[in-house]
Legacy VTK file of the C-alpha trace (Angstrom):
# vtk DataFile Version 3.0
C-alpha trace
ASCII
DATASET POLYDATA
POINTS 564 float
0.000 0.000 0.000
1.396 3.389 -1.003
1.924 5.915 1.798
-0.786 8.460 2.408
-0.182 12.086 1.583
-0.082 14.372 4.577
-3.462 15.890 3.734
-5.098 12.497 3.203
-3.744 11.275 6.530
-5.124 14.409 8.175
-8.506 13.837 6.529
-8.577 10.297 7.901
-7.772 11.569 11.367
-10.536 14.176 11.232
-13.042 11.600 9.985
-12.289 9.345 12.951
-12.551 12.258 15.369
-16.007 13.020 14.021
-17.001 9.370 14.341
-15.851 9.491 17.960
-18.106 12.421 18.812
-15.691 15.354 18.538
-17.587 18.483 17.497
-15.193 21.235 18.538
-11.501 21.550 17.661
-9.221 24.387 18.718
-6.456 25.067 16.204
-3.281 26.933 17.029
-1.617 28.061 13.764
1.616 26.537 12.524
3.185 25.151 9.379
3.763 21.500 10.269
0.159 21.182 11.477
-1.177 22.718 8.260
-2.600 19.427 6.882
-4.803 19.131 9.955
-5.882 22.766 9.652
-6.903 22.295 6.012
-8.752 19.040 6.752
-10.577 20.667 9.660
-11.556 23.626 7.490
-13.132 21.174 5.067
-15.055 19.481 7.885
-16.272 22.814 9.249
-17.356 23.877 5.781
-19.521 20.776 5.586
-21.085 21.676 8.945
-19.552 18.728 10.793
-17.714 20.575 13.547
-16.801 23.959 14.974
-13.289 25.215 14.332
-11.849 27.654 16.891
-8.550 29.455 16.290
-6.219 30.642 19.067
-2.686 31.945 18.553
-1.517 30.979 22.071
-1.262 27.234 22.633
-1.763 27.485 26.390
-4.957 29.491 25.878
-5.972 27.051 23.153
-5.523 24.062 25.440
-7.660 25.549 28.199
-10.297 26.713 25.711
-10.636 23.129 24.495
-10.731 21.918 28.097
-13.592 24.302 28.909
-15.565 23.226 25.849
-15.175 19.581 26.833
-16.243 20.335 30.411
-19.488 22.039 29.481
-20.472 19.953 26.462
-19.465 16.592 27.885
-17.967 15.729 24.500
-14.338 14.957 23.670
-12.677 18.106 22.360
-9.404 18.387 20.456
-6.619 20.934 20.270
-4.111 21.119 17.402
-0.568 22.429 17.624
2.422 22.547 15.358
5.717 20.933 16.339
8.362 22.061 18.807
7.753 24.189 21.885
4.141 24.707 20.807
3.270 21.257 22.149
4.875 21.962 25.513
2.561 24.908 26.065
-0.325 22.438 26.386
1.132 20.786 29.485
-0.838 22.829 32.085
-4.161 22.088 30.364
-3.261 18.420 29.944
-2.335 18.142 33.626
-5.633 19.711 34.661
-7.552 17.452 32.263
-5.794 14.441 33.737
-6.753 15.117 37.348
-10.222 16.425 36.454
-10.992 13.569 34.025
-11.698 15.799 31.022
-11.692 14.192 27.524
-9.078 16.455 25.909
-7.418 15.132 22.753
-4.055 16.599 21.773
-3.218 16.511 18.079
0.457 17.430 17.947
2.004 17.719 14.508
5.568 16.441 14.204
8.456 16.238 11.765
8.963 12.865 10.071
11.359 10.398 11.672
14.248 11.111 9.283
14.491 14.709 10.540
14.785 13.787 14.215
18.293 14.019 15.620
19.488 16.177 12.745
19.049 19.606 14.287
16.087 20.295 12.006
14.105 23.385 12.952
11.320 22.908 15.550
12.159 19.229 16.002
12.149 17.621 19.430
10.930 14.430 21.051
7.174 14.954 21.294
5.973 11.421 21.818
5.053 10.805 25.447
5.885 14.410 26.254
2.998 14.424 28.738
4.063 11.196 30.458
1.560 9.748 32.890
-0.783 12.711 32.454
-2.352 11.152 29.343
-4.397 7.978 29.095
-2.908 7.101 25.725
-0.097 8.424 23.547
1.067 7.313 20.132
3.169 8.567 17.252
1.775 7.945 13.791
4.620 7.978 11.317
4.382 10.052 8.166
2.479 8.256 5.418
0.800 5.764 7.760
-2.935 5.581 8.333
-3.908 7.238 11.659
-7.408 5.738 11.834
-6.832 2.968 14.375
-4.750 5.241 16.601
-7.402 7.963 16.563
-10.116 5.480 17.513
-8.044 4.245 20.452
-7.252 7.800 21.556
-10.928 8.781 21.562
-11.851 5.642 23.499
-9.140 6.346 26.067
-10.094 10.007 26.406
-13.779 9.287 26.935
-13.243 6.543 29.489
-14.507 3.730 27.292
-11.477 1.538 27.975
-12.154 -0.744 30.929
-10.698 0.448 34.204
-9.439 3.737 32.756
-11.074 7.034 33.774
-11.721 9.693 31.156
-8.881 12.105 30.519
-6.462 13.482 27.942
-4.840 11.557 25.098
-2.069 12.491 22.660
-1.917 11.763 18.949
1.516 12.758 17.648
1.051 12.923 13.889
4.117 13.127 11.650
3.730 14.923 8.326
6.074 15.168 5.338
5.978 17.882 2.758
3.968 18.853 0.853
1.924 20.272 3.728
-0.521 22.206 1.531
-3.434 21.007 -0.611
-3.351 20.552 -4.325
-3.578 23.625 -6.544
-7.041 25.105 -6.685
-8.074 23.809 -3.271
-11.234 25.421 -1.890
-13.057 24.358 1.293
-16.843 23.996 1.257
-18.678 27.270 1.801
-20.969 26.097 4.575
-20.192 26.323 8.253
-20.878 24.995 11.720
-24.357 25.671 13.001
-24.241 25.614 16.813
-26.910 23.441 18.422
-29.791 25.121 20.258
-28.935 26.724 23.583
-29.126 24.145 26.350
-30.212 25.860 29.545
-29.270 24.177 32.781
-32.227 22.368 34.311
-31.945 20.436 37.554
-33.383 16.958 37.674
-33.079 15.161 40.988
-31.411 11.751 40.560
-33.473 8.840 41.872
-32.158 7.912 45.328
-34.505 5.972 47.551
-33.939 5.774 51.299
-34.005 2.195 52.552
-36.367 1.266 55.339
-34.991 0.152 58.667
-31.817 2.240 58.527
-30.027 2.856 61.785
-30.147 6.439 63.091
-26.687 8.002 62.958
-24.936 11.354 63.184
-23.743 11.258 59.580
-23.001 14.161 57.250
-22.894 14.143 53.470
-19.811 15.953 52.165
-19.966 17.017 48.513
-16.599 17.893 47.031
-15.745 19.123 43.552
-17.809 17.504 40.775
-19.895 15.472 43.219
-23.013 16.246 41.214
-26.672 16.534 42.250
-26.670 12.934 43.476
-25.073 14.170 46.708
-28.038 16.487 47.367
-30.501 13.750 46.522
-28.742 11.298 48.852
-28.744 13.764 51.746
-32.436 14.534 51.217
-33.406 10.861 51.019
-31.598 10.008 54.258
-32.425 13.093 56.305
-28.783 14.144 56.594
-27.057 17.543 56.558
-25.279 18.404 53.325
-21.894 20.150 53.389
-21.285 21.109 49.765
-18.450 22.964 48.073
-19.554 25.471 45.406
-18.189 23.447 42.476
-19.853 20.265 43.709
-23.049 21.275 41.896
-24.828 19.986 44.985
-24.866 23.206 47.046
-28.600 23.713 47.124
-31.782 22.377 48.668
-33.255 22.205 52.139
-30.453 20.106 53.643
-27.488 22.239 52.518
-25.530 24.168 55.173
-23.771 27.272 53.840
-20.828 28.203 56.110
-20.338 24.568 57.136
-16.567 24.779 57.442
-16.944 27.167 60.402
-19.080 24.605 62.220
-16.734 21.618 62.155
-14.842 22.570 65.318
-17.517 22.575 68.014
-21.216 21.762 68.097
-22.597 20.172 65.971
-19.409 19.338 64.051
-17.561 17.762 66.964
-20.073 14.906 67.352
-20.017 13.709 63.728
-19.856 9.914 63.631
-19.715 9.218 59.898
-19.017 11.053 56.647
-20.356 10.059 53.248
-18.169 11.647 50.608
-19.170 12.428 47.028
-16.615 13.939 44.660
-13.299 15.430 45.674
-12.983 17.909 48.562
-10.321 20.503 47.747
-10.989 23.742 49.585
-10.495 23.838 53.330
-8.321 22.494 56.087
-11.259 21.953 58.466
-12.682 19.455 55.968
-9.310 17.746 55.612
-9.103 17.521 59.402
-12.616 16.061 59.591
-11.783 13.314 57.101
-8.676 12.447 59.133
-10.410 12.666 62.528
-9.925 9.634 64.735
-13.173 7.866 65.441
-15.009 9.222 62.386
-15.830 6.556 59.809
-15.787 7.689 56.191
-17.024 6.259 52.911
-16.419 7.527 49.380
-18.981 6.915 46.657
-16.788 5.300 44.028
-18.838 3.818 41.181
-16.020 4.010 38.618
-12.246 4.550 38.436
-11.094 8.027 39.445
-8.005 9.892 38.293
-7.550 12.032 41.372
-6.408 9.291 43.727
-4.938 5.810 43.705
-6.761 3.092 45.584
-5.169 2.374 48.905
-3.951 5.952 49.390
-7.093 7.348 51.071
-8.627 6.141 54.313
-12.257 6.209 53.142
-14.049 2.969 52.484
-14.771 2.813 48.745
-18.422 2.067 47.975
-19.786 1.588 44.466
-23.371 0.602 45.342
-25.858 3.184 46.624
-27.730 0.607 48.698
-24.514 -0.303 50.487
-23.794 3.400 50.947
-27.262 3.840 52.470
-26.542 1.131 55.010
-23.294 2.848 55.932
-24.840 6.309 56.215
-28.016 5.326 58.026
-30.725 7.921 58.539
-30.326 11.134 60.445
-30.571 10.682 64.187
-33.379 12.528 65.946
-32.684 16.258 65.922
-29.444 15.824 63.948
-30.503 17.585 60.755
-32.310 20.335 62.702
-29.192 21.006 64.757
-27.162 21.543 61.614
-29.768 23.677 59.892
-30.215 25.900 62.934
-26.454 26.286 63.364
-26.072 26.925 59.640
-28.751 29.619 59.646
-27.164 31.333 62.659
-23.717 31.124 61.063
-24.989 32.487 57.744
-26.628 35.407 59.515
-23.375 36.132 61.357
-21.351 36.059 58.144
-23.855 38.344 56.442
-23.809 40.734 59.382
-20.015 41.107 59.264
-19.523 41.449 55.525
-22.743 43.379 54.887
-22.709 45.759 57.841
-23.636 49.374 57.056
-20.498 51.125 55.900
-18.544 47.873 55.516
-16.028 47.955 52.688
-16.630 45.739 49.671
-14.799 42.456 50.239
-14.162 39.178 48.483
-16.780 37.234 50.468
-19.423 39.919 49.823
-18.624 40.063 46.119
-18.736 36.261 45.963
-22.237 36.394 47.452
-23.390 38.849 44.801
-21.869 36.817 41.976
-23.406 33.602 43.337
-26.843 35.212 43.540
-26.743 36.860 40.113
-25.081 34.227 37.918
-27.259 32.242 35.550
-26.412 29.649 32.933
-22.811 28.794 33.780
-20.567 30.069 36.562
-16.824 29.502 36.717
-15.011 30.124 39.978
-11.315 30.875 39.823
-8.894 29.141 42.121
-7.257 30.981 45.006
-9.639 33.134 47.074
-12.596 33.311 44.672
-13.957 29.821 45.169
-13.122 29.913 48.891
-15.036 33.168 49.310
-18.046 31.535 47.699
-17.663 28.492 49.937
-17.601 30.738 52.986
-20.369 33.195 52.186
-22.669 31.945 49.412
-26.009 30.785 50.800
-27.381 27.611 49.172
-30.464 28.316 47.025
-33.529 26.120 46.972
-32.681 25.019 43.433
-29.463 25.663 41.487
-29.416 28.828 39.397
-26.342 27.977 37.365
-24.068 25.064 36.614
-20.813 25.675 38.457
-17.324 24.922 37.152
-13.813 25.299 38.527
-10.398 23.996 37.560
-9.942 21.945 40.734
-8.034 19.060 39.159
-4.828 20.771 40.209
-6.424 23.967 41.564
-4.121 26.196 39.529
-4.913 29.651 38.254
-3.689 28.690 34.776
-5.996 29.351 31.865
-9.058 30.457 33.820
-10.244 33.038 31.283
-9.674 30.589 28.434
-11.530 27.821 30.261
-14.503 30.117 30.806
-14.500 31.010 27.104
-14.479 27.296 26.292
-17.392 26.731 28.659
-19.451 29.146 26.604
-18.387 27.451 23.364
-19.580 24.108 24.722
-23.176 25.146 25.473
-23.745 28.695 24.167
-25.380 29.934 27.387
-24.493 33.045 29.337
-21.378 32.454 31.391
-19.877 34.272 34.359
-16.344 33.861 35.680
-15.341 35.143 39.120
-11.602 35.465 39.651
-8.835 37.539 41.170
-6.637 40.099 39.458
-3.557 37.844 39.453
-5.587 35.022 37.909
-6.842 37.362 35.191
-3.370 38.702 34.448
-1.981 35.158 34.341
-4.291 34.393 31.408
-4.672 37.857 29.862
-3.829 36.309 26.504
-7.033 34.298 26.785
-8.935 37.539 26.147
-7.631 37.701 22.583
-10.123 36.656 19.907
-9.162 36.687 16.264
-11.223 38.569 13.735
-14.311 36.528 12.900
-14.031 34.199 15.917
-17.212 33.677 17.933
-17.446 36.141 20.823
-18.823 34.541 23.979
-21.548 35.913 26.209
-19.070 36.207 29.064
-19.056 38.374 32.177
-15.638 38.486 33.861
-15.924 39.619 37.499
-12.498 40.541 38.855
-11.716 41.095 42.513
-8.780 43.473 42.074
-6.827 43.858 45.296
-3.559 44.506 43.445
-1.895 41.224 44.325
-2.187 37.745 45.743
-4.516 38.108 48.713
-4.849 34.411 49.525
-1.398 34.268 51.078
-2.471 36.860 53.626
-4.945 34.436 55.209
-2.509 31.521 55.139
0.545 31.105 57.395
2.434 33.646 55.306
0.091 36.368 56.498
1.105 35.603 60.077
4.806 35.699 59.170
4.424 39.031 57.412
2.156 40.462 60.058
4.342 40.008 63.116
4.948 43.415 64.719
8.418 44.869 64.760
9.672 42.897 61.776
9.413 45.181 58.732
11.872 43.081 56.761
9.661 40.001 57.059
6.604 42.023 56.053
8.399 43.380 52.985
9.649 39.945 51.947
6.224 38.308 52.289
4.560 41.133 50.364
7.050 40.915 47.527
7.267 37.118 47.286
3.648 36.231 47.952
1.576 39.394 47.733
3.133 40.166 44.324
1.833 43.755 44.213
1.275 45.339 40.794
-0.137 48.424 39.129
-1.708 46.839 36.068
-4.465 48.942 34.518
-7.335 46.537 33.866
-9.391 49.217 32.148
-6.614 49.681 29.589
-6.252 45.902 29.283
-9.961 45.575 28.524
-9.763 48.378 25.969
-6.820 46.684 24.258
-8.934 43.589 23.704
-12.126 45.493 22.849
-14.039 44.441 25.961
-16.539 46.558 27.888
-15.288 47.541 31.335
-16.921 48.757 34.535
-15.256 49.680 37.833
-17.113 49.191 41.120
-15.839 50.190 44.558
-18.790 49.630 46.876
-21.284 46.883 47.563
-24.073 48.998 46.084
-22.120 49.604 42.882
-21.236 45.920 42.585
-24.840 44.854 43.141
-26.060 47.291 40.505
-23.484 46.148 37.947
-24.189 42.460 38.491
-27.963 42.832 38.453
-27.971 44.889 35.256
-29.379 43.106 32.179
-26.767 41.167 30.270
-25.621 42.571 26.952
-24.273 40.434 24.145
-20.531 39.938 24.080
-17.930 40.257 26.802
-17.605 42.578 29.756
-15.227 42.970 32.681
-16.611 44.104 36.026
-13.618 45.180 38.088
-14.153 45.442 41.835
-11.358 47.410 43.464
-10.799 46.429 47.081
-8.103 46.725 49.734
-6.546 43.443 50.866
-4.642 44.767 53.850
-7.497 44.041 56.259
-8.429 40.626 54.875
-6.865 38.596 57.661
-8.719 40.684 60.224
-11.983 40.313 58.315
-11.759 36.538 58.442
-10.978 36.680 62.149
-14.107 38.802 62.737
-16.196 36.368 60.724
-14.960 33.410 62.761
-15.589 35.265 66.010
-19.105 36.293 64.960
-20.007 32.738 63.965
-18.550 31.340 67.181
-20.618 33.792 69.189
-23.771 33.013 67.204
-23.608 29.229 67.485
-21.572 28.822 70.658
-18.432 27.210 69.229
-14.785 27.957 69.812
-13.439 30.271 67.090
LINES 1 565
564 0 1 2 3 4 5 6 7 8 9 10 11 12 13 14 15 16 17 18 19 20 21 22 23 24 25 26 27 28 29 30 31 32 33 34 35 36 37 38 39 40 41 42 43 44 45 46 47 48 49 50 51 52 53 54 55 56 57 58 59 60 61 62 63 64 65 66 67 68 69 70 71 72 73 74 75 76 77 78 79 80 81 82 83 84 85 86 87 88 89 90 91 92 93 94 95 96 97 98 99 100 101 102 103 104 105 106 107 108 109 110 111 112 113 114 115 116 117 118 119 120 121 122 123 124 125 126 127 128 129 130 131 132 133 134 135 136 137 138 139 140 141 142 143 144 145 146 147 148 149 150 151 152 153 154 155 156 157 158 159 160 161 162 163 164 165 166 167 168 169 170 171 172 173 174 175 176 177 178 179 180 181 182 183 184 185 186 187 188 189 190 191 192 193 194 195 196 197 198 199 200 201 202 203 204 205 206 207 208 209 210 211 212 213 214 215 216 217 218 219 220 221 222 223 224 225 226 227 228 229 230 231 232 233 234 235 236 237 238 239 240 241 242 243 244 245 246 247 248 249 250 251 252 253 254 255 256 257 258 259 260 261 262 263 264 265 266 267 268 269 270 271 272 273 274 275 276 277 278 279 280 281 282 283 284 285 286 287 288 289 290 291 292 293 294 295 296 297 298 299 300 301 302 303 304 305 306 307 308 309 310 311 312 313 314 315 316 317 318 319 320 321 322 323 324 325 326 327 328 329 330 331 332 333 334 335 336 337 338 339 340 341 342 343 344 345 346 347 348 349 350 351 352 353 354 355 356 357 358 359 360 361 362 363 364 365 366 367 368 369 370 371 372 373 374 375 376 377 378 379 380 381 382 383 384 385 386 387 388 389 390 391 392 393 394 395 396 397 398 399 400 401 402 403 404 405 406 407 408 409 410 411 412 413 414 415 416 417 418 419 420 421 422 423 424 425 426 427 428 429 430 431 432 433 434 435 436 437 438 439 440 441 442 443 444 445 446 447 448 449 450 451 452 453 454 455 456 457 458 459 460 461 462 463 464 465 466 467 468 469 470 471 472 473 474 475 476 477 478 479 480 481 482 483 484 485 486 487 488 489 490 491 492 493 494 495 496 497 498 499 500 501 502 503 504 505 506 507 508 509 510 511 512 513 514 515 516 517 518 519 520 521 522 523 524 525 526 527 528 529 530 531 532 533 534 535 536 537 538 539 540 541 542 543 544 545 546 547 548 549 550 551 552 553 554 555 556 557 558 559 560 561 562 563
């Protein structure tokens, strides 16, 4: 059999991607990857997929990751050879730990050019190591079909015992890299599917009769899903749910739960039923490690975020068995939690919403949580923690919540949010800090003719990295009489800056609003959404953040009678 031309091999690869359910591909421009770009343009022209172009490979990787997260479909990203592939590593690492079906199509030089010093030639195969479920190099001229099918199966979790996650197809191409003379792609285009609004449907979870009464709590970590809420409701148990669990709602959810774990009712917990992955707070980590507390993790399928035998929880795949472990809420148990939760929520609200109180991260998180519809992305660092602390659980979810909690990095947050919109075409809000925005400022760039998302970017701008101020580093830098320590902590961790976000927004053609008070923030976030992108910049002072959190803890302790 004669070798395939580069364009024919690329066409085969695209055909198999389509057969595997890929409907969105992010292309980062380059010469060696040109056959894939041409083949994808043909597929888009026939209306088979959406082609998205990004000049920055890191932004491209996270855009594809976001599209896969929201759509639930495998999504691909294309790069040329050389350092371009390496820029995908952060997105691939996140996709690995978060089990996102991200397919990397890395173009490569043919084998005869390796080891010769040829331009943009390096070892790309297995570049991502254990972070991908499958990696293969397809030599120039060979058919890629079988390899593409395996990669899609690996990425989507079809292979037995392998969780969903990223896969790499390293495709070697020889010249010519361009189509035949007179090439013209079809003149059609991708027609996005109808907008899919988020609608909650309670999963069927039936409480078993004859369950033993116990002081059990349901803990919903990242990506737990609505099943955690349904389980808590069926068993009469309190629900302690992180914001990105998509279970933080309903009549059993306790808002500021992490402030109630040291003292009554948290100190008499007997058992914990865990859904998803808890990632946010040390009180939760301490609870799961507490001597005398039995824990069980709902584990119906392989997970990428831990290896069996490395966590202390009992792994349970059957909901009936989990029901037996959890039991039903002991008499007065749920009421005790709900009363304590209501008192704690009122105390939090009183501190951060007091007349004349300065706008703060927790207060802004409340406003974002209340106003967001469609899709909400919470940035890592303080943003998601502020929501966990202050956002009251609604009766029913208003938005589907996302966060890059696989590795909890601030990488690519803007790009991920853009990808979220691409995946479902519903209004999307992202709440993040100024450092997180600046880290992915390139993700704001859209090429001429690229689809502009309906995206509201809410930035808590405290001119630096505020999270370190409420960690141990804030204590080190805050010790009196040690100005050198304070200066070192501020420089190394606070990372102060004077970036002009209004000018940044103008450079990318994005609407911009500055708010400085709670009233201004509430007005901006409650205003009707306009098409396109906007940045709402909330300027706050981070110097008093450590003290604010201390006042919140003291107010909650006073309200519910626990030790702060």
